[in-house]
C-alpha positions as CSV (number, residue, x, y, z in Angstrom):
1,M,-23.8,-93.4,112.0
2,A,-25.5,-90.4,113.5
3,P,-23.1,-88.0,115.4
4,A,-25.6,-85.2,115.8
5,G,-29.4,-85.0,115.3
6,C,-31.9,-87.9,115.6
7,V,-32.6,-89.8,112.4
8,E,-36.0,-90.7,110.8
9,Q,-36.0,-94.4,110.1
10,D,-37.6,-94.3,106.7
11,A,-35.3,-91.6,105.3
12,L,-32.3,-93.5,106.7
13,L,-33.3,-96.8,105.1
14,R,-33.9,-95.1,101.7
15,G,-30.5,-93.4,101.9
16,V,-28.9,-96.7,102.8
17,Q,-30.5,-98.3,99.8
18,A,-29.0,-95.7,97.5
19,I,-25.5,-96.8,98.8
20,R,-26.3,-100.5,98.4
21,D,-27.5,-99.8,94.8
22,R,-23.9,-98.7,94.1
23,G,-22.7,-102.2,95.1
24,F,-21.4,-101.4,98.7
25,E,-22.1,-103.3,101.9
26,V,-23.6,-101.1,104.6
27,E,-23.5,-101.5,108.4
28,L,-25.6,-99.3,110.6
29,S,-24.2,-98.3,114.0
30,S,-26.2,-100.2,116.7
31,R,-27.7,-97.1,118.2
32,I,-28.3,-95.1,115.1
33,L,-32.0,-94.7,115.8
34,D,-31.6,-93.7,119.4
35,S,-33.1,-90.3,120.3
36,K,-32.7,-87.9,123.2
37,G,-35.1,-85.2,122.1
38,Y,-33.5,-83.7,118.9
39,L,-30.3,-85.6,119.5
40,A,-29.4,-89.0,118.2
41,G,-29.1,-90.4,121.7
42,D,-26.6,-89.9,124.5
43,E,-23.4,-88.1,123.5
44,R,-21.1,-90.8,125.1
45,N,-22.8,-93.5,123.0
46,R,-22.4,-91.4,119.9
47,A,-18.7,-90.9,120.6
48,D,-18.2,-94.6,121.2
49,D,-19.9,-95.4,117.9
50,L,-17.5,-93.0,116.1
51,I,-14.5,-94.5,117.9
52,D,-15.6,-98.0,117.1
53,F,-16.1,-97.3,113.4
54,F,-12.8,-95.6,113.0
55,Q,-10.9,-98.5,114.8
56,R,-12.5,-101.3,112.8
57,S,-10.4,-102.6,109.9
58,D,-13.4,-104.0,108.0
59,I,-15.0,-100.5,107.6
60,N,-13.6,-98.3,104.7
61,A,-15.9,-95.3,105.0
62,I,-18.0,-93.6,107.6
63,F,-21.1,-91.8,106.3
64,C,-23.0,-89.5,108.5
65,A,-26.8,-89.8,108.4
66,R,-27.6,-86.2,109.0
67,G,-26.6,-82.9,110.7
68,G,-28.8,-81.0,113.1
69,F,-26.9,-80.4,116.4
70,G,-24.7,-82.6,118.6
71,S,-21.3,-83.2,117.0
72,A,-19.5,-80.8,119.3
73,Q,-20.6,-82.8,122.3
74,L,-18.5,-85.8,121.1
75,L,-15.2,-83.9,121.1
76,P,-14.4,-84.0,124.9
77,Y,-15.1,-87.8,124.9
78,L,-12.8,-88.3,121.9
79,I,-10.0,-86.4,123.6
80,Q,-10.5,-88.4,126.9
81,S,-10.4,-91.7,125.1
82,N,-7.1,-90.9,123.3
83,F,-8.9,-91.2,120.0
84,R,-6.6,-92.1,117.1
85,P,-8.5,-92.6,113.9
86,A,-7.3,-95.0,111.3
87,P,-7.3,-93.3,107.9
88,K,-10.6,-93.8,106.1
89,I,-13.3,-91.8,104.4
90,F,-15.3,-89.7,106.8
91,A,-18.2,-87.7,105.1
92,G,-20.8,-85.3,106.1
93,Y,-21.5,-81.5,106.4
94,S,-23.6,-79.0,108.3
95,D,-23.2,-79.7,112.0
96,I,-20.6,-82.4,111.1
97,T,-18.4,-79.3,110.3
98,F,-17.1,-79.7,113.9
99,L,-15.7,-83.1,113.2
100,L,-14.5,-82.6,109.7
101,N,-12.2,-79.8,110.7
102,W,-11.1,-81.1,114.0
103,I,-10.1,-84.5,112.6
104,N,-8.4,-83.0,109.7
105,S,-6.5,-80.4,111.8
106,R,-5.5,-82.7,114.7
107,F,-4.6,-85.9,112.7
108,G,-3.9,-84.6,109.2
109,M,-6.5,-86.9,107.8
110,V,-8.5,-85.9,104.7
111,T,-12.2,-85.5,105.5
112,F,-15.1,-84.9,103.1
113,H,-17.6,-82.1,103.1
114,A,-20.2,-84.2,101.3
115,P,-23.9,-85.2,101.0
116,M,-25.4,-87.2,103.8
117,V,-27.3,-90.5,103.9
118,A,-30.8,-89.5,105.3
119,M,-30.7,-86.2,103.4
120,E,-29.3,-85.8,99.9
121,L,-29.0,-89.5,99.1
122,V,-32.7,-89.8,99.8
123,R,-33.7,-86.9,97.5
124,G,-31.3,-88.0,94.8
125,L,-28.0,-86.4,93.6
126,S,-27.6,-84.4,90.4
127,D,-25.4,-86.0,87.7
128,R,-22.5,-83.6,88.6
129,T,-22.9,-84.1,92.4
130,Q,-23.1,-87.9,92.0
131,E,-20.1,-88.0,89.7
132,G,-18.1,-86.0,92.2
133,F,-19.3,-87.9,95.3
134,W,-18.8,-91.4,94.1
135,G,-15.9,-90.6,91.8
136,L,-13.8,-89.0,94.5
137,L,-14.6,-91.5,97.2
138,T,-13.8,-94.5,95.0
139,G,-10.7,-93.0,93.5
140,A,-12.2,-93.1,89.9
141,K,-12.0,-89.2,89.8
142,S,-8.9,-87.4,91.2
143,E,-9.3,-83.9,89.7
144,W,-12.0,-81.5,88.8
145,Q,-12.6,-77.8,88.0
146,I,-15.7,-75.9,89.1
147,E,-16.8,-72.6,87.6
148,L,-17.6,-70.2,90.4
149,G,-19.8,-67.0,90.6
150,E,-18.8,-63.5,91.4
151,V,-15.1,-62.5,91.8
152,I,-14.8,-60.2,94.9
153,R,-11.0,-60.1,94.8
154,T,-9.0,-61.4,91.9
155,G,-5.7,-63.4,92.2
156,K,-4.7,-67.0,92.4
157,A,-3.8,-69.2,95.4
158,D,-3.3,-72.8,96.2
159,G,-3.7,-74.6,99.5
160,E,-5.7,-77.1,101.5
161,M,-9.3,-76.4,102.0
162,M,-11.1,-76.3,105.3
163,G,-14.4,-74.8,106.6
164,G,-18.0,-75.6,106.1
165,C,-21.1,-74.2,107.9
166,L,-20.3,-70.6,109.1
167,S,-22.5,-70.6,112.2
168,V,-20.8,-73.9,113.3
169,L,-17.3,-72.6,112.7
170,V,-17.9,-69.5,114.7
171,T,-18.9,-71.5,117.8
172,T,-15.4,-73.1,117.9
173,L,-13.8,-69.8,118.7
174,G,-12.4,-69.6,122.3
175,T,-12.6,-73.3,122.8
176,P,-9.9,-76.0,122.7
177,Y,-11.3,-77.0,119.2
178,E,-10.9,-73.6,117.6
179,I,-10.4,-73.6,113.9
180,Q,-7.0,-73.0,112.4
181,T,-7.2,-71.1,109.2
182,D,-3.7,-69.8,108.4
183,G,-2.6,-70.6,104.9
184,K,-5.9,-72.4,104.1
185,L,-8.5,-72.0,101.4
186,L,-11.5,-71.3,103.6
187,F,-14.9,-72.4,102.4
188,L,-18.1,-71.0,104.0
189,E,-21.8,-71.7,103.6
190,D,-24.9,-71.7,105.7
191,V,-28.7,-72.0,105.8
192,G,-31.6,-70.1,107.3
193,E,-29.5,-67.1,108.6
194,R,-30.5,-63.5,108.1
195,P,-28.0,-61.2,106.4
196,Y,-27.3,-59.3,109.6
197,R,-26.5,-62.5,111.4
198,I,-24.1,-63.6,108.6
199,E,-22.4,-60.2,108.8
200,R,-22.1,-60.6,112.6
201,M,-20.5,-64.0,112.2
202,L,-18.1,-62.9,109.5
203,T,-17.2,-59.9,111.7
204,H,-16.6,-62.3,114.6
205,L,-14.2,-64.4,112.5
206,K,-12.4,-61.2,111.4
207,M,-12.1,-59.9,114.9
208,A,-10.7,-63.3,116.0
209,G,-8.0,-63.1,113.3
210,K,-9.3,-66.0,111.4
211,L,-9.5,-64.1,108.1
212,D,-6.1,-62.4,108.3
213,H,-3.8,-65.1,106.9
214,L,-5.9,-67.1,104.5
215,A,-4.6,-68.3,101.2
216,G,-8.1,-67.6,99.7
217,L,-11.8,-67.5,100.5
218,V,-14.7,-69.1,98.6
219,F,-18.3,-68.9,99.5
220,G,-20.8,-71.6,98.8
221,D,-24.6,-71.7,99.1
222,F,-26.3,-69.4,101.6
223,T,-29.7,-71.1,101.3
224,D,-32.8,-69.2,102.7
225,C,-30.5,-66.5,104.0
226,E,-31.9,-63.5,102.1
227,A,-34.4,-61.1,103.6
228,E,-36.1,-57.9,102.4
229,G,-33.9,-55.0,103.1
230,P,-31.0,-52.9,101.8
231,R,-28.2,-55.4,102.5
232,S,-27.9,-58.7,100.8
233,V,-25.5,-61.5,101.6
234,V,-23.5,-60.8,98.4
235,Q,-23.3,-57.1,99.2
236,I,-22.0,-57.9,102.7
237,I,-19.4,-60.2,101.3
238,A,-18.3,-57.7,98.6
239,E,-18.0,-54.9,101.2
240,M,-16.2,-56.8,103.8
241,F,-13.6,-58.4,101.5
242,A,-13.2,-55.6,98.9
243,Q,-9.6,-55.1,100.1
244,A,-8.7,-58.6,101.0
245,P,-5.0,-59.6,100.2
246,Y,-6.1,-62.9,98.7
247,P,-8.7,-64.1,96.1
248,V,-12.3,-64.1,97.2
249,L,-15.1,-65.7,95.1
250,T,-18.7,-66.7,95.6
251,G,-20.9,-69.3,94.0
252,M,-19.4,-72.7,94.9
253,P,-22.3,-75.2,94.5
254,A,-21.9,-76.8,97.9
255,G,-23.7,-76.7,101.2
256,H,-27.4,-76.7,101.9
257,G,-28.5,-75.8,98.4
258,S,-29.9,-77.9,95.6
259,E,-26.5,-79.2,94.5
260,H,-23.6,-80.3,96.7
261,I,-20.2,-80.8,95.1
262,T,-18.0,-83.0,97.5
263,L,-15.1,-81.0,98.9
264,P,-12.2,-82.9,100.4
265,F,-10.5,-81.0,103.3
266,G,-6.8,-81.6,103.5
267,V,-5.7,-81.9,99.8
268,K,-4.4,-79.3,97.4
269,M,-6.8,-77.1,95.5
270,I,-6.3,-74.0,93.4
271,L,-8.6,-70.9,93.7
272,D,-8.3,-68.8,90.6
273,G,-10.0,-65.4,90.6
274,N,-8.7,-64.8,87.1
275,R,-10.4,-67.8,85.7
276,R,-13.2,-67.7,88.2
277,S,-12.7,-71.3,89.2
278,L,-11.8,-73.7,92.0
279,S,-9.8,-76.8,91.0
280,L,-9.0,-80.0,92.8
281,V,-5.5,-81.1,91.7
282,E,-4.7,-83.9,94.1
283,S,-6.5,-87.2,94.8
284,P,-8.0,-87.3,98.3
285,V,-7.9,-91.1,98.5
286,A,-4.6,-92.0,96.8
């Protein structure tokens, strides 16, 4: 289904074929090709599609076609409809960050920060991305360990992960859908933002108290976010979190970059600044 931006038909069908090639049956939401400018149709229709797919017992997984903008518009309708999702796989990222975190926080259901149908599945997944994506979702793979990049603050912490696209998370502040970060391993990534904007958004999260009581913090890809000038994204992160009381690491290969390791939100992970790694230690589909 398409909870956010409008979908290009050819890309959608090629992404769907990639799923069918794995042996799965695919059903498209009836209005998946609707458009309302840059949106995938009317927000009430998009909300109804999501509710319908979550309620149906013959659907085991809901894959989002793409991001863009529009997921936040569904939340008031989900509240008004007394939405109660039956546990099943729900996968996407970027603008889908709204739904991933809200569903996980409100209902305790594991959600998946993962490649999308009309995006990465069209372009093709790297071997590691493909193994993580299909392995986790089918239950064939229950654990992994990923080597990370720079250690900003050492230490070791465990907890459930949440997060996603930084610019999306910041827009939840001051709303009924505000992110809850206490005790969490927070994952952050973004695309197409200048360093000063990233610093502004991180400062906003800090001023809102969302960085005070984390278990740990891991940064993913910040694709096309560098600009000529004296302050890089890594320098900003290193400066802002030099005295953080929890482990802080960069270099998680997930987000809008060339590789996208699937991150389940709501199961136990270990962030280890001593070993420079992030480990999944609990099956997200068991």
